[in-house]
PDB file with SEQRES, HELIX, SHEET and CRYST1 records, atoms N, CA, C and O in Angstrom:
SEQRES   1 A   87  UNK UNK UNK UNK UNK UNK UNK UNK UNK UNK UNK UNK UNK          
SEQRES   2 A   87  UNK UNK UNK UNK UNK UNK UNK UNK UNK UNK UNK UNK UNK          
SEQRES   3 A   87  UNK UNK UNK UNK UNK UNK UNK UNK UNK UNK UNK UNK UNK          
SEQRES   4 A   87  UNK UNK UNK UNK UNK UNK UNK UNK UNK UNK UNK UNK UNK          
SEQRES   5 A   87  UNK UNK UNK UNK UNK UNK UNK UNK UNK UNK UNK UNK UNK          
SEQRES   6 A   87  UNK UNK UNK UNK UNK UNK UNK UNK UNK UNK UNK UNK UNK          
SEQRES   7 A   87  UNK UNK UNK UNK UNK UNK UNK UNK UNK                          
HELIX    1 AA1 UNK A    2  UNK A   15  1                                  14    
HELIX    2 AA2 UNK A   48  UNK A   74  1                                  27    
HELIX    3 AA3 UNK A   77  UNK A   80  1                                   4    
SHEET    1 AA1 2 UNK A  24  UNK A  27  0                                        
SHEET    2 AA1 2 UNK A  39  UNK A  42 -1                                        
CRYST1    1.000    1.000    1.000  90.00  90.00  90.00 P 1           1          
ATOM      1  N   UNK A   1      -4.555 -13.887 -12.218  1.00  0.00           N  
ATOM      2  CA  UNK A   1      -3.967 -12.509 -12.165  1.00  0.00           C  
ATOM      3  C   UNK A   1      -4.489 -11.818 -10.952  1.00  0.00           C  
ATOM      4  O   UNK A   1      -3.697 -11.173 -10.264  1.00  0.00           O  
ATOM      5  N   UNK A   2      -5.840 -11.899 -10.600  1.00  0.00           N  
ATOM      6  CA  UNK A   2      -6.377 -11.281  -9.468  1.00  0.00           C  
ATOM      7  C   UNK A   2      -5.780 -11.820  -8.145  1.00  0.00           C  
ATOM      8  O   UNK A   2      -5.554 -11.077  -7.190  1.00  0.00           O  
ATOM      9  N   UNK A   3      -5.543 -13.116  -8.139  1.00  0.00           N  
ATOM     10  CA  UNK A   3      -4.937 -13.765  -6.953  1.00  0.00           C  
ATOM     11  C   UNK A   3      -3.477 -13.263  -6.747  1.00  0.00           C  
ATOM     12  O   UNK A   3      -3.027 -13.003  -5.631  1.00  0.00           O  
ATOM     13  N   UNK A   4      -2.784 -13.148  -7.879  1.00  0.00           N  
ATOM     14  CA  UNK A   4      -1.400 -12.607  -7.867  1.00  0.00           C  
ATOM     15  C   UNK A   4      -1.402 -11.199  -7.286  1.00  0.00           C  
ATOM     16  O   UNK A   4      -0.531 -10.852  -6.488  1.00  0.00           O  
ATOM     17  N   UNK A   5      -2.416 -10.359  -7.700  1.00  0.00           N  
ATOM     18  CA  UNK A   5      -2.435  -9.012  -7.291  1.00  0.00           C  
ATOM     19  C   UNK A   5      -2.757  -8.956  -5.755  1.00  0.00           C  
ATOM     20  O   UNK A   5      -2.222  -8.146  -4.997  1.00  0.00           O  
ATOM     21  N   UNK A   6      -3.691  -9.905  -5.363  1.00  0.00           N  
ATOM     22  CA  UNK A   6      -4.006  -9.949  -3.857  1.00  0.00           C  
ATOM     23  C   UNK A   6      -2.761 -10.385  -3.100  1.00  0.00           C  
ATOM     24  O   UNK A   6      -2.461  -9.796  -2.061  1.00  0.00           O  
ATOM     25  N   UNK A   7      -2.051 -11.345  -3.545  1.00  0.00           N  
ATOM     26  CA  UNK A   7      -0.821 -11.804  -2.910  1.00  0.00           C  
ATOM     27  C   UNK A   7       0.155 -10.655  -2.747  1.00  0.00           C  
ATOM     28  O   UNK A   7       0.747 -10.468  -1.684  1.00  0.00           O  
ATOM     29  N   UNK A   8       0.319  -9.865  -3.849  1.00  0.00           N  
ATOM     30  CA  UNK A   8       1.241  -8.742  -3.855  1.00  0.00           C  
ATOM     31  C   UNK A   8       0.822  -7.776  -2.821  1.00  0.00           C  
ATOM     32  O   UNK A   8       1.654  -7.277  -2.063  1.00  0.00           O  
ATOM     33  N   UNK A   9      -0.530  -7.470  -2.752  1.00  0.00           N  
ATOM     34  CA  UNK A   9      -1.039  -6.468  -1.771  1.00  0.00           C  
ATOM     35  C   UNK A   9      -0.778  -6.937  -0.385  1.00  0.00           C  
ATOM     36  O   UNK A   9      -0.331  -6.147   0.447  1.00  0.00           O  
ATOM     37  N   UNK A  10      -1.033  -8.185  -0.084  1.00  0.00           N  
ATOM     38  CA  UNK A  10      -0.813  -8.778   1.253  1.00  0.00           C  
ATOM     39  C   UNK A  10       0.671  -8.679   1.609  1.00  0.00           C  
ATOM     40  O   UNK A  10       1.021  -8.316   2.732  1.00  0.00           O  
ATOM     41  N   UNK A  11       1.523  -8.998   0.665  1.00  0.00           N  
ATOM     42  CA  UNK A  11       2.961  -8.910   0.993  1.00  0.00           C  
ATOM     43  C   UNK A  11       3.423  -7.512   1.221  1.00  0.00           C  
ATOM     44  O   UNK A  11       4.292  -7.304   2.068  1.00  0.00           O  
ATOM     45  N   UNK A  12       2.903  -6.530   0.523  1.00  0.00           N  
ATOM     46  CA  UNK A  12       3.302  -5.183   0.791  1.00  0.00           C  
ATOM     47  C   UNK A  12       2.786  -4.698   2.144  1.00  0.00           C  
ATOM     48  O   UNK A  12       3.476  -4.001   2.888  1.00  0.00           O  
ATOM     49  N   UNK A  13       1.612  -5.072   2.417  1.00  0.00           N  
ATOM     50  CA  UNK A  13       1.023  -4.678   3.714  1.00  0.00           C  
ATOM     51  C   UNK A  13       1.762  -5.349   4.884  1.00  0.00           C  
ATOM     52  O   UNK A  13       1.920  -4.774   5.961  1.00  0.00           O  
ATOM     53  N   UNK A  14       2.189  -6.535   4.637  1.00  0.00           N  
ATOM     54  CA  UNK A  14       2.998  -7.238   5.715  1.00  0.00           C  
ATOM     55  C   UNK A  14       4.227  -6.454   6.070  1.00  0.00           C  
ATOM     56  O   UNK A  14       4.617  -6.367   7.234  1.00  0.00           O  
ATOM     57  N   UNK A  15       4.853  -5.866   5.026  1.00  0.00           N  
ATOM     58  CA  UNK A  15       6.064  -5.067   5.186  1.00  0.00           C  
ATOM     59  C   UNK A  15       5.792  -3.874   6.166  1.00  0.00           C  
ATOM     60  O   UNK A  15       6.668  -3.400   6.890  1.00  0.00           O  
ATOM     61  N   UNK A  16       4.510  -3.438   6.121  1.00  0.00           N  
ATOM     62  CA  UNK A  16       4.125  -2.313   7.019  1.00  0.00           C  
ATOM     63  C   UNK A  16       3.517  -2.809   8.313  1.00  0.00           C  
ATOM     64  O   UNK A  16       2.959  -1.991   9.046  1.00  0.00           O  
ATOM     65  N   UNK A  17       3.581  -4.049   8.640  1.00  0.00           N  
ATOM     66  CA  UNK A  17       3.016  -4.602   9.819  1.00  0.00           C  
ATOM     67  C   UNK A  17       1.608  -4.827   9.814  1.00  0.00           C  
ATOM     68  O   UNK A  17       1.031  -4.981  10.890  1.00  0.00           O  
ATOM     69  N   UNK A  18       0.934  -4.868   8.651  1.00  0.00           N  
ATOM     70  CA  UNK A  18      -0.507  -5.127   8.557  1.00  0.00           C  
ATOM     71  C   UNK A  18      -0.725  -6.517   8.001  1.00  0.00           C  
ATOM     72  O   UNK A  18      -0.331  -6.790   6.867  1.00  0.00           O  
ATOM     73  N   UNK A  19      -1.341  -7.405   8.766  1.00  0.00           N  
ATOM     74  CA  UNK A  19      -1.548  -8.768   8.346  1.00  0.00           C  
ATOM     75  C   UNK A  19      -3.020  -8.977   8.073  1.00  0.00           C  
ATOM     76  O   UNK A  19      -3.862  -8.802   8.954  1.00  0.00           O  
ATOM     77  N   UNK A  20      -3.323  -9.354   6.844  1.00  0.00           N  
ATOM     78  CA  UNK A  20      -4.644  -9.652   6.461  1.00  0.00           C  
ATOM     79  C   UNK A  20      -4.693 -11.144   6.134  1.00  0.00           C  
ATOM     80  O   UNK A  20      -4.512 -11.546   4.984  1.00  0.00           O  
ATOM     81  N   UNK A  21      -4.942 -11.965   7.172  1.00  0.00           N  
ATOM     82  CA  UNK A  21      -4.878 -13.415   7.112  1.00  0.00           C  
ATOM     83  C   UNK A  21      -6.034 -13.959   6.327  1.00  0.00           C  
ATOM     84  O   UNK A  21      -5.895 -15.041   5.755  1.00  0.00           O  
ATOM     85  N   UNK A  22      -7.194 -13.282   6.250  1.00  0.00           N  
ATOM     86  CA  UNK A  22      -8.394 -13.828   5.625  1.00  0.00           C  
ATOM     87  C   UNK A  22      -8.706 -13.165   4.223  1.00  0.00           C  
ATOM     88  O   UNK A  22      -9.822 -13.253   3.711  1.00  0.00           O  
ATOM     89  N   UNK A  23      -7.665 -12.505   3.644  1.00  0.00           N  
ATOM     90  CA  UNK A  23      -7.978 -11.863   2.360  1.00  0.00           C  
ATOM     91  C   UNK A  23      -8.342 -12.983   1.314  1.00  0.00           C  
ATOM     92  O   UNK A  23      -7.789 -14.082   1.329  1.00  0.00           O  
ATOM     93  N   UNK A  24      -9.246 -12.651   0.468  1.00  0.00           N  
ATOM     94  CA  UNK A  24      -9.605 -13.582  -0.528  1.00  0.00           C  
ATOM     95  C   UNK A  24     -10.052 -12.856  -1.820  1.00  0.00           C  
ATOM     96  O   UNK A  24     -10.476 -11.701  -1.779  1.00  0.00           O  
ATOM     97  N   UNK A  25      -9.949 -13.550  -2.947  1.00  0.00           N  
ATOM     98  CA  UNK A  25     -10.352 -13.053  -4.242  1.00  0.00           C  
ATOM     99  C   UNK A  25     -11.356 -13.987  -4.821  1.00  0.00           C  
ATOM    100  O   UNK A  25     -11.084 -15.180  -4.959  1.00  0.00           O  
ATOM    101  N   UNK A  26     -12.526 -13.478  -5.169  1.00  0.00           N  
ATOM    102  CA  UNK A  26     -13.619 -14.316  -5.759  1.00  0.00           C  
ATOM    103  C   UNK A  26     -14.030 -13.760  -7.087  1.00  0.00           C  
ATOM    104  O   UNK A  26     -14.280 -12.558  -7.184  1.00  0.00           O  
ATOM    105  N   UNK A  27     -14.116 -14.580  -8.133  1.00  0.00           N  
ATOM    106  CA  UNK A  27     -14.503 -14.194  -9.418  1.00  0.00           C  
ATOM    107  C   UNK A  27     -15.944 -13.774  -9.400  1.00  0.00           C  
ATOM    108  O   UNK A  27     -16.777 -14.459  -8.807  1.00  0.00           O  
ATOM    109  N   UNK A  28     -16.264 -12.662 -10.037  1.00  0.00           N  
ATOM    110  CA  UNK A  28     -17.604 -12.080 -10.130  1.00  0.00           C  
ATOM    111  C   UNK A  28     -18.203 -12.537 -11.407  1.00  0.00           C  
ATOM    112  O   UNK A  28     -17.581 -12.475 -12.467  1.00  0.00           O  
ATOM    113  N   UNK A  29     -19.464 -13.016 -11.302  1.00  0.00           N  
ATOM    114  CA  UNK A  29     -20.113 -13.570 -12.513  1.00  0.00           C  
ATOM    115  C   UNK A  29     -20.273 -12.495 -13.617  1.00  0.00           C  
ATOM    116  O   UNK A  29     -20.466 -11.317 -13.317  1.00  0.00           O  
ATOM    117  N   UNK A  30     -20.191 -12.912 -14.873  1.00  0.00           N  
ATOM    118  CA  UNK A  30     -20.218 -11.967 -15.977  1.00  0.00           C  
ATOM    119  C   UNK A  30     -21.527 -11.212 -15.985  1.00  0.00           C  
ATOM    120  O   UNK A  30     -21.541 -10.096 -16.504  1.00  0.00           O  
ATOM    121  N   UNK A  31     -22.621 -11.714 -15.461  1.00  0.00           N  
ATOM    122  CA  UNK A  31     -23.865 -10.995 -15.440  1.00  0.00           C  
ATOM    123  C   UNK A  31     -24.042  -9.992 -14.280  1.00  0.00           C  
ATOM    124  O   UNK A  31     -25.013  -9.240 -14.203  1.00  0.00           O  
ATOM    125  N   UNK A  32     -23.100 -10.032 -13.443  1.00  0.00           N  
ATOM    126  CA  UNK A  32     -23.209  -9.106 -12.180  1.00  0.00           C  
ATOM    127  C   UNK A  32     -22.510  -7.791 -12.453  1.00  0.00           C  
ATOM    128  O   UNK A  32     -22.749  -6.814 -11.743  1.00  0.00           O  
ATOM    129  N   UNK A  33     -21.644  -7.733 -13.470  1.00  0.00           N  
ATOM    130  CA  UNK A  33     -20.876  -6.557 -13.712  1.00  0.00           C  
ATOM    131  C   UNK A  33     -20.481  -6.397 -15.177  1.00  0.00           C  
ATOM    132  O   UNK A  33     -20.406  -7.406 -15.877  1.00  0.00           O  
ATOM    133  N   UNK A  34     -20.229  -5.218 -15.670  1.00  0.00           N  
ATOM    134  CA  UNK A  34     -19.775  -4.948 -16.948  1.00  0.00           C  
ATOM    135  C   UNK A  34     -18.261  -5.011 -17.043  1.00  0.00           C  
ATOM    136  O   UNK A  34     -17.698  -4.942 -18.136  1.00  0.00           O  
ATOM    137  N   UNK A  35     -17.615  -5.139 -15.920  1.00  0.00           N  
ATOM    138  CA  UNK A  35     -16.110  -5.154 -15.881  1.00  0.00           C  
ATOM    139  C   UNK A  35     -15.743  -6.527 -16.309  1.00  0.00           C  
ATOM    140  O   UNK A  35     -16.231  -7.536 -15.800  1.00  0.00           O  
ATOM    141  N   UNK A  36     -14.766  -6.527 -17.373  1.00  0.00           N  
ATOM    142  CA  UNK A  36     -14.237  -7.778 -17.916  1.00  0.00           C  
ATOM    143  C   UNK A  36     -13.302  -8.475 -16.835  1.00  0.00           C  
ATOM    144  O   UNK A  36     -12.486  -7.799 -16.208  1.00  0.00           O  
ATOM    145  N   UNK A  37     -13.428  -9.738 -16.648  1.00  0.00           N  
ATOM    146  CA  UNK A  37     -12.531 -10.483 -15.756  1.00  0.00           C  
ATOM    147  C   UNK A  37     -12.516  -9.859 -14.380  1.00  0.00           C  
ATOM    148  O   UNK A  37     -11.441  -9.640 -13.820  1.00  0.00           O  
ATOM    149  N   UNK A  38     -13.713  -9.555 -13.797  1.00  0.00           N  
ATOM    150  CA  UNK A  38     -13.737  -8.893 -12.500  1.00  0.00           C  
ATOM    151  C   UNK A  38     -13.704  -9.872 -11.300  1.00  0.00           C  
ATOM    152  O   UNK A  38     -14.200 -10.996 -11.380  1.00  0.00           O  
ATOM    153  N   UNK A  39     -13.121  -9.417 -10.224  1.00  0.00           N  
ATOM    154  CA  UNK A  39     -12.933 -10.175  -8.982  1.00  0.00           C  
ATOM    155  C   UNK A  39     -13.385  -9.275  -7.839  1.00  0.00           C  
ATOM    156  O   UNK A  39     -13.252  -8.054  -7.922  1.00  0.00           O  
ATOM    157  N   UNK A  40     -13.909  -9.858  -6.793  1.00  0.00           N  
ATOM    158  CA  UNK A  40     -14.183  -9.125  -5.525  1.00  0.00           C  
ATOM    159  C   UNK A  40     -13.106  -9.480  -4.588  1.00  0.00           C  
ATOM    160  O   UNK A  40     -12.923 -10.650  -4.253  1.00  0.00           O  
ATOM    161  N   UNK A  41     -12.364  -8.472  -4.141  1.00  0.00           N  
ATOM    162  CA  UNK A  41     -11.251  -8.725  -3.117  1.00  0.00           C  
ATOM    163  C   UNK A  41     -11.779  -8.471  -1.733  1.00  0.00           C  
ATOM    164  O   UNK A  41     -12.134  -7.333  -1.424  1.00  0.00           O  
ATOM    165  N   UNK A  42     -11.845  -9.417  -0.930  1.00  0.00           N  
ATOM    166  CA  UNK A  42     -12.330  -9.262   0.459  1.00  0.00           C  
ATOM    167  C   UNK A  42     -11.148  -9.291   1.447  1.00  0.00           C  
ATOM    168  O   UNK A  42     -10.277 -10.157   1.373  1.00  0.00           O  
ATOM    169  N   UNK A  43     -11.147  -8.356   2.335  1.00  0.00           N  
ATOM    170  CA  UNK A  43     -10.060  -8.269   3.347  1.00  0.00           C  
ATOM    171  C   UNK A  43     -10.210  -9.236   4.475  1.00  0.00           C  
ATOM    172  O   UNK A  43      -9.266  -9.493   5.222  1.00  0.00           O  
ATOM    173  N   UNK A  44     -11.440  -9.793   4.607  1.00  0.00           N  
ATOM    174  CA  UNK A  44     -11.684 -10.766   5.648  1.00  0.00           C  
ATOM    175  C   UNK A  44     -12.539 -10.150   6.725  1.00  0.00           C  
ATOM    176  O   UNK A  44     -13.032  -9.031   6.582  1.00  0.00           O  
ATOM    177  N   UNK A  45     -12.713 -10.889   7.806  1.00  0.00           N  
ATOM    178  CA  UNK A  45     -13.560 -10.431   8.940  1.00  0.00           C  
ATOM    179  C   UNK A  45     -12.554  -9.717   9.929  1.00  0.00           C  
ATOM    180  O   UNK A  45     -11.615 -10.324  10.445  1.00  0.00           O  
ATOM    181  N   UNK A  46     -12.807  -8.472  10.136  1.00  0.00           N  
ATOM    182  CA  UNK A  46     -11.963  -7.628  10.989  1.00  0.00           C  
ATOM    183  C   UNK A  46     -12.766  -6.977  12.046  1.00  0.00           C  
ATOM    184  O   UNK A  46     -13.873  -6.517  11.766  1.00  0.00           O  
ATOM    185  N   UNK A  47     -12.275  -6.906  13.257  1.00  0.00           N  
ATOM    186  CA  UNK A  47     -12.897  -6.113  14.315  1.00  0.00           C  
ATOM    187  C   UNK A  47     -12.574  -4.646  14.087  1.00  0.00           C  
ATOM    188  O   UNK A  47     -11.619  -4.285  13.398  1.00  0.00           O  
ATOM    189  N   UNK A  48     -13.391  -3.840  14.680  1.00  0.00           N  
ATOM    190  CA  UNK A  48     -13.203  -2.359  14.579  1.00  0.00           C  
ATOM    191  C   UNK A  48     -11.790  -1.989  15.094  1.00  0.00           C  
ATOM    192  O   UNK A  48     -11.067  -1.212  14.471  1.00  0.00           O  
ATOM    193  N   UNK A  49     -11.431  -2.573  16.249  1.00  0.00           N  
ATOM    194  CA  UNK A  49     -10.199  -2.267  16.840  1.00  0.00           C  
ATOM    195  C   UNK A  49      -9.030  -2.676  15.849  1.00  0.00           C  
ATOM    196  O   UNK A  49      -8.090  -1.903  15.665  1.00  0.00           O  
ATOM    197  N   UNK A  50      -9.102  -3.846  15.245  1.00  0.00           N  
ATOM    198  CA  UNK A  50      -8.086  -4.353  14.334  1.00  0.00           C  
ATOM    199  C   UNK A  50      -7.985  -3.410  13.173  1.00  0.00           C  
ATOM    200  O   UNK A  50      -6.888  -3.027  12.766  1.00  0.00           O  
ATOM    201  N   UNK A  51      -9.143  -3.025  12.625  1.00  0.00           N  
ATOM    202  CA  UNK A  51      -9.179  -2.165  11.440  1.00  0.00           C  
ATOM    203  C   UNK A  51      -8.627  -0.799  11.800  1.00  0.00           C  
ATOM    204  O   UNK A  51      -7.912  -0.215  10.985  1.00  0.00           O  
ATOM    205  N   UNK A  52      -8.910  -0.271  12.943  1.00  0.00           N  
ATOM    206  CA  UNK A  52      -8.342   1.053  13.353  1.00  0.00           C  
ATOM    207  C   UNK A  52      -6.834   0.966  13.596  1.00  0.00           C  
ATOM    208  O   UNK A  52      -6.090   1.897  13.288  1.00  0.00           O  
ATOM    209  N   UNK A  53      -6.398  -0.160  14.150  1.00  0.00           N  
ATOM    210  CA  UNK A  53      -4.943  -0.319  14.359  1.00  0.00           C  
ATOM    211  C   UNK A  53      -4.246  -0.458  12.943  1.00  0.00           C  
ATOM    212  O   UNK A  53      -3.170   0.105  12.738  1.00  0.00           O  
ATOM    213  N   UNK A  54      -4.810  -1.141  12.066  1.00  0.00           N  
ATOM    214  CA  UNK A  54      -4.197  -1.240  10.704  1.00  0.00           C  
ATOM    215  C   UNK A  54      -4.125   0.103  10.041  1.00  0.00           C  
ATOM    216  O   UNK A  54      -3.105   0.469   9.456  1.00  0.00           O  
ATOM    217  N   UNK A  55      -5.231   0.854  10.135  1.00  0.00           N  
ATOM    218  CA  UNK A  55      -5.280   2.146   9.451  1.00  0.00           C  
ATOM    219  C   UNK A  55      -4.248   3.052  10.157  1.00  0.00           C  
ATOM    220  O   UNK A  55      -3.528   3.767   9.461  1.00  0.00           O  
ATOM    221  N   UNK A  56      -4.138   3.060  11.475  1.00  0.00           N  
ATOM    222  CA  UNK A  56      -3.171   3.899  12.201  1.00  0.00           C  
ATOM    223  C   UNK A  56      -1.744   3.524  11.769  1.00  0.00           C  
ATOM    224  O   UNK A  56      -0.909   4.405  11.565  1.00  0.00           O  
ATOM    225  N   UNK A  57      -1.477   2.276  11.636  1.00  0.00           N  
ATOM    226  CA  UNK A  57      -0.146   1.847  11.176  1.00  0.00           C  
ATOM    227  C   UNK A  57       0.177   2.390   9.851  1.00  0.00           C  
ATOM    228  O   UNK A  57       1.258   2.937   9.633  1.00  0.00           O  
ATOM    229  N   UNK A  58      -0.763   2.247   8.938  1.00  0.00           N  
ATOM    230  CA  UNK A  58      -0.499   2.769   7.505  1.00  0.00           C  
ATOM    231  C   UNK A  58      -0.423   4.239   7.493  1.00  0.00           C  
ATOM    232  O   UNK A  58       0.371   4.809   6.744  1.00  0.00           O  
ATOM    233  N   UNK A  59      -1.260   4.924   8.337  1.00  0.00           N  
ATOM    234  CA  UNK A  59      -1.239   6.396   8.406  1.00  0.00           C  
ATOM    235  C   UNK A  59       0.119   6.890   8.874  1.00  0.00           C  
ATOM    236  O   UNK A  59       0.630   7.892   8.373  1.00  0.00           O  
ATOM    237  N   UNK A  60       0.685   6.204   9.810  1.00  0.00           N  
ATOM    238  CA  UNK A  60       1.983   6.625  10.371  1.00  0.00           C  
ATOM    239  C   UNK A  60       3.061   6.510   9.311  1.00  0.00           C  
ATOM    240  O   UNK A  60       3.937   7.371   9.230  1.00  0.00           O  
ATOM    241  N   UNK A  61       3.016   5.455   8.487  1.00  0.00           N  
ATOM    242  CA  UNK A  61       3.970   5.260   7.410  1.00  0.00           C  
ATOM    243  C   UNK A  61       3.829   6.323   6.392  1.00  0.00           C  
ATOM    244  O   UNK A  61       4.813   6.890   5.917  1.00  0.00           O  
ATOM    245  N   UNK A  62       2.473   6.628   6.016  1.00  0.00           N  
ATOM    246  CA  UNK A  62       2.187   7.597   5.025  1.00  0.00           C  
ATOM    247  C   UNK A  62       2.741   9.031   5.506  1.00  0.00           C  
ATOM    248  O   UNK A  62       3.320   9.792   4.731  1.00  0.00           O  
ATOM    249  N   UNK A  63       2.523   9.302   6.761  1.00  0.00           N  
ATOM    250  CA  UNK A  63       3.082  10.553   7.314  1.00  0.00           C  
ATOM    251  C   UNK A  63       4.600  10.657   7.201  1.00  0.00           C  
ATOM    252  O   UNK A  63       5.155  11.694   6.839  1.00  0.00           O  
ATOM    253  N   UNK A  64       5.231   9.563   7.520  1.00  0.00           N  
ATOM    254  CA  UNK A  64       6.725   9.467   7.396  1.00  0.00           C  
ATOM    255  C   UNK A  64       7.164   9.731   5.932  1.00  0.00           C  
ATOM    256  O   UNK A  64       8.092  10.493   5.659  1.00  0.00           O  
ATOM    257  N   UNK A  65       6.466   9.078   5.041  1.00  0.00           N  
ATOM    258  CA  UNK A  65       6.767   9.178   3.633  1.00  0.00           C  
ATOM    259  C   UNK A  65       6.595  10.611   3.190  1.00  0.00           C  
ATOM    260  O   UNK A  65       7.462  11.165   2.515  1.00  0.00           O  
ATOM    261  N   UNK A  66       5.423  11.247   3.582  1.00  0.00           N  
ATOM    262  CA  UNK A  66       5.138  12.647   3.187  1.00  0.00           C  
ATOM    263  C   UNK A  66       6.233  13.562   3.743  1.00  0.00           C  
ATOM    264  O   UNK A  66       6.693  14.452   3.027  1.00  0.00           O  
ATOM    265  N   UNK A  67       6.676  13.369   5.029  1.00  0.00           N  
ATOM    266  CA  UNK A  67       7.732  14.235   5.630  1.00  0.00           C  
ATOM    267  C   UNK A  67       9.068  14.024   4.856  1.00  0.00           C  
ATOM    268  O   UNK A  67       9.788  14.986   4.590  1.00  0.00           O  
ATOM    269  N   UNK A  68       9.376  12.788   4.512  1.00  0.00           N  
ATOM    270  CA  UNK A  68      10.696  12.523   3.784  1.00  0.00           C  
ATOM    271  C   UNK A  68      10.574  13.242   2.387  1.00  0.00           C  
ATOM    272  O   UNK A  68      11.530  13.868   1.931  1.00  0.00           O  
ATOM    273  N   UNK A  69       9.452  13.143   1.763  1.00  0.00           N  
ATOM    274  CA  UNK A  69       9.296  13.753   0.403  1.00  0.00           C  
ATOM    275  C   UNK A  69       9.349  15.223   0.488  1.00  0.00           C  
ATOM    276  O   UNK A  69       9.948  15.851  -0.385  1.00  0.00           O  
ATOM    277  N   UNK A  70       8.738  15.855   1.526  1.00  0.00           N  
ATOM    278  CA  UNK A  70       8.874  17.328   1.698  1.00  0.00           C  
ATOM    279  C   UNK A  70      10.293  17.768   1.937  1.00  0.00           C  
ATOM    280  O   UNK A  70      10.766  18.771   1.404  1.00  0.00           O  
ATOM    281  N   UNK A  71      10.985  16.949   2.792  1.00  0.00           N  
ATOM    282  CA  UNK A  71      12.334  17.214   3.088  1.00  0.00           C  
ATOM    283  C   UNK A  71      13.205  17.193   1.778  1.00  0.00           C  
ATOM    284  O   UNK A  71      13.971  18.107   1.474  1.00  0.00           O  
ATOM    285  N   UNK A  72      13.010  16.077   1.049  1.00  0.00           N  
ATOM    286  CA  UNK A  72      13.769  15.978  -0.234  1.00  0.00           C  
ATOM    287  C   UNK A  72      13.464  17.008  -1.183  1.00  0.00           C  
ATOM    288  O   UNK A  72      14.370  17.449  -1.890  1.00  0.00           O  
ATOM    289  N   UNK A  73      12.238  17.461  -1.285  1.00  0.00           N  
ATOM    290  CA  UNK A  73      11.762  18.486  -2.196  1.00  0.00           C  
ATOM    291  C   UNK A  73      12.317  19.834  -1.778  1.00  0.00           C  
ATOM    292  O   UNK A  73      12.447  20.720  -2.623  1.00  0.00           O  
ATOM    293  N   UNK A  74      12.644  20.023  -0.528  1.00  0.00           N  
ATOM    294  CA  UNK A  74      13.049  21.331  -0.051  1.00  0.00           C  
ATOM    295  C   UNK A  74      14.519  21.474  -0.151  1.00  0.00           C  
ATOM    296  O   UNK A  74      15.018  22.587   0.020  1.00  0.00           O  
ATOM    297  N   UNK A  75      15.266  20.429  -0.418  1.00  0.00           N  
ATOM    298  CA  UNK A  75      16.780  20.520  -0.515  1.00  0.00           C  
ATOM    299  C   UNK A  75      17.031  21.094  -1.896  1.00  0.00           C  
ATOM    300  O   UNK A  75      16.555  20.549  -2.891  1.00  0.00           O  
ATOM    301  N   UNK A  76      17.802  22.233  -1.970  1.00  0.00           N  
ATOM    302  CA  UNK A  76      18.145  22.759  -3.303  1.00  0.00           C  
ATOM    303  C   UNK A  76      18.973  21.726  -4.135  1.00  0.00           C  
ATOM    304  O   UNK A  76      19.712  20.908  -3.586  1.00  0.00           O  
ATOM    305  N   UNK A  77      18.813  21.804  -5.451  1.00  0.00           N  
ATOM    306  CA  UNK A  77      19.429  20.814  -6.322  1.00  0.00           C  
ATOM    307  C   UNK A  77      20.979  20.742  -6.108  1.00  0.00           C  
ATOM    308  O   UNK A  77      21.591  19.676  -6.178  1.00  0.00           O  
ATOM    309  N   UNK A  78      21.528  21.852  -5.864  1.00  0.00           N  
ATOM    310  CA  UNK A  78      23.082  21.832  -5.711  1.00  0.00           C  
ATOM    311  C   UNK A  78      23.451  21.065  -4.500  1.00  0.00           C  
ATOM    312  O   UNK A  78      24.496  20.415  -4.533  1.00  0.00           O  
ATOM    313  N   UNK A  79      22.696  21.062  -3.406  1.00  0.00           N  
ATOM    314  CA  UNK A  79      22.997  20.348  -2.179  1.00  0.00           C  
ATOM    315  C   UNK A  79      22.677  18.909  -2.362  1.00  0.00           C  
ATOM    316  O   UNK A  79      23.290  18.061  -1.713  1.00  0.00           O  
ATOM    317  N   UNK A  80      21.740  18.586  -3.220  1.00  0.00           N  
ATOM    318  CA  UNK A  80      21.302  17.135  -3.328  1.00  0.00           C  
ATOM    319  C   UNK A  80      22.392  16.305  -4.095  1.00  0.00           C  
ATOM    320  O   UNK A  80      22.505  15.096  -3.895  1.00  0.00           O  
ATOM    321  N   UNK A  81      23.182  16.976  -4.966  1.00  0.00           N  
ATOM    322  CA  UNK A  81      24.148  16.273  -5.731  1.00  0.00           C  
ATOM    323  C   UNK A  81      25.515  16.273  -5.133  1.00  0.00           C  
ATOM    324  O   UNK A  81      25.671  16.778  -4.021  1.00  0.00           O  
ATOM    325  N   UNK A  82      26.501  15.757  -5.772  1.00  0.00           N  
ATOM    326  CA  UNK A  82      27.880  15.783  -5.251  1.00  0.00           C  
ATOM    327  C   UNK A  82      28.434  17.231  -5.216  1.00  0.00           C  
ATOM    328  O   UNK A  82      28.058  18.098  -6.006  1.00  0.00           O  
ATOM    329  N   UNK A  83      29.294  17.415  -4.308  1.00  0.00           N  
ATOM    330  CA  UNK A  83      29.883  18.754  -4.170  1.00  0.00           C  
ATOM    331  C   UNK A  83      30.737  19.121  -5.357  1.00  0.00           C  
ATOM    332  O   UNK A  83      31.405  18.261  -5.931  1.00  0.00           O  
ATOM    333  N   UNK A  84      30.728  20.405  -5.741  1.00  0.00           N  
ATOM    334  CA  UNK A  84      31.487  20.884  -6.879  1.00  0.00           C  
ATOM    335  C   UNK A  84      32.907  20.581  -6.597  1.00  0.00           C  
ATOM    336  O   UNK A  84      33.380  20.677  -5.465  1.00  0.00           O  
ATOM    337  N   UNK A  85      33.599  20.207  -7.661  1.00  0.00           N  
ATOM    338  CA  UNK A  85      35.077  19.958  -7.600  1.00  0.00           C  
ATOM    339  C   UNK A  85      35.417  18.577  -7.019  1.00  0.00           C  
ATOM    340  O   UNK A  85      36.593  18.212  -7.016  1.00  0.00           O  
ATOM    341  N   UNK A  86      34.465  17.807  -6.536  1.00  0.00           N  
ATOM    342  CA  UNK A  86      34.776  16.494  -5.976  1.00  0.00           C  
ATOM    343  C   UNK A  86      35.081  15.561  -7.128  1.00  0.00           C  
ATOM    344  O   UNK A  86      34.574  15.727  -8.238  1.00  0.00           O  
ATOM    345  N   UNK A  87      35.907  14.589  -6.848  1.00  0.00           N  
ATOM    346  CA  UNK A  87      36.359  13.598  -7.826  1.00  0.00           C  
ATOM    347  C   UNK A  87      35.783  12.268  -7.494  1.00  0.00           C  
ATOM    348  O   UNK A  87      36.040  11.291  -8.196  1.00  0.00           O  
TER     349      UNK A  87                                                      
END                                                                             
């Protein structure tokens, strides 16, 4: 299940242009944590420049999403739906 979640995370990040080639999931021993079925997800070895570039890429998408959401929320309900009298 943890590996599947990691694969899903990597695939979503790839859609945003962020490639984590060295991501891994390692089972944590039961005596190391109280969390049942725990895994440590590692993003891999990243340079500061790579990390900042990934963060900047994700921040730009987050900003675009926030702007789209604000725009959608600012449109009155009557304008968002089909025009009155249309068939």
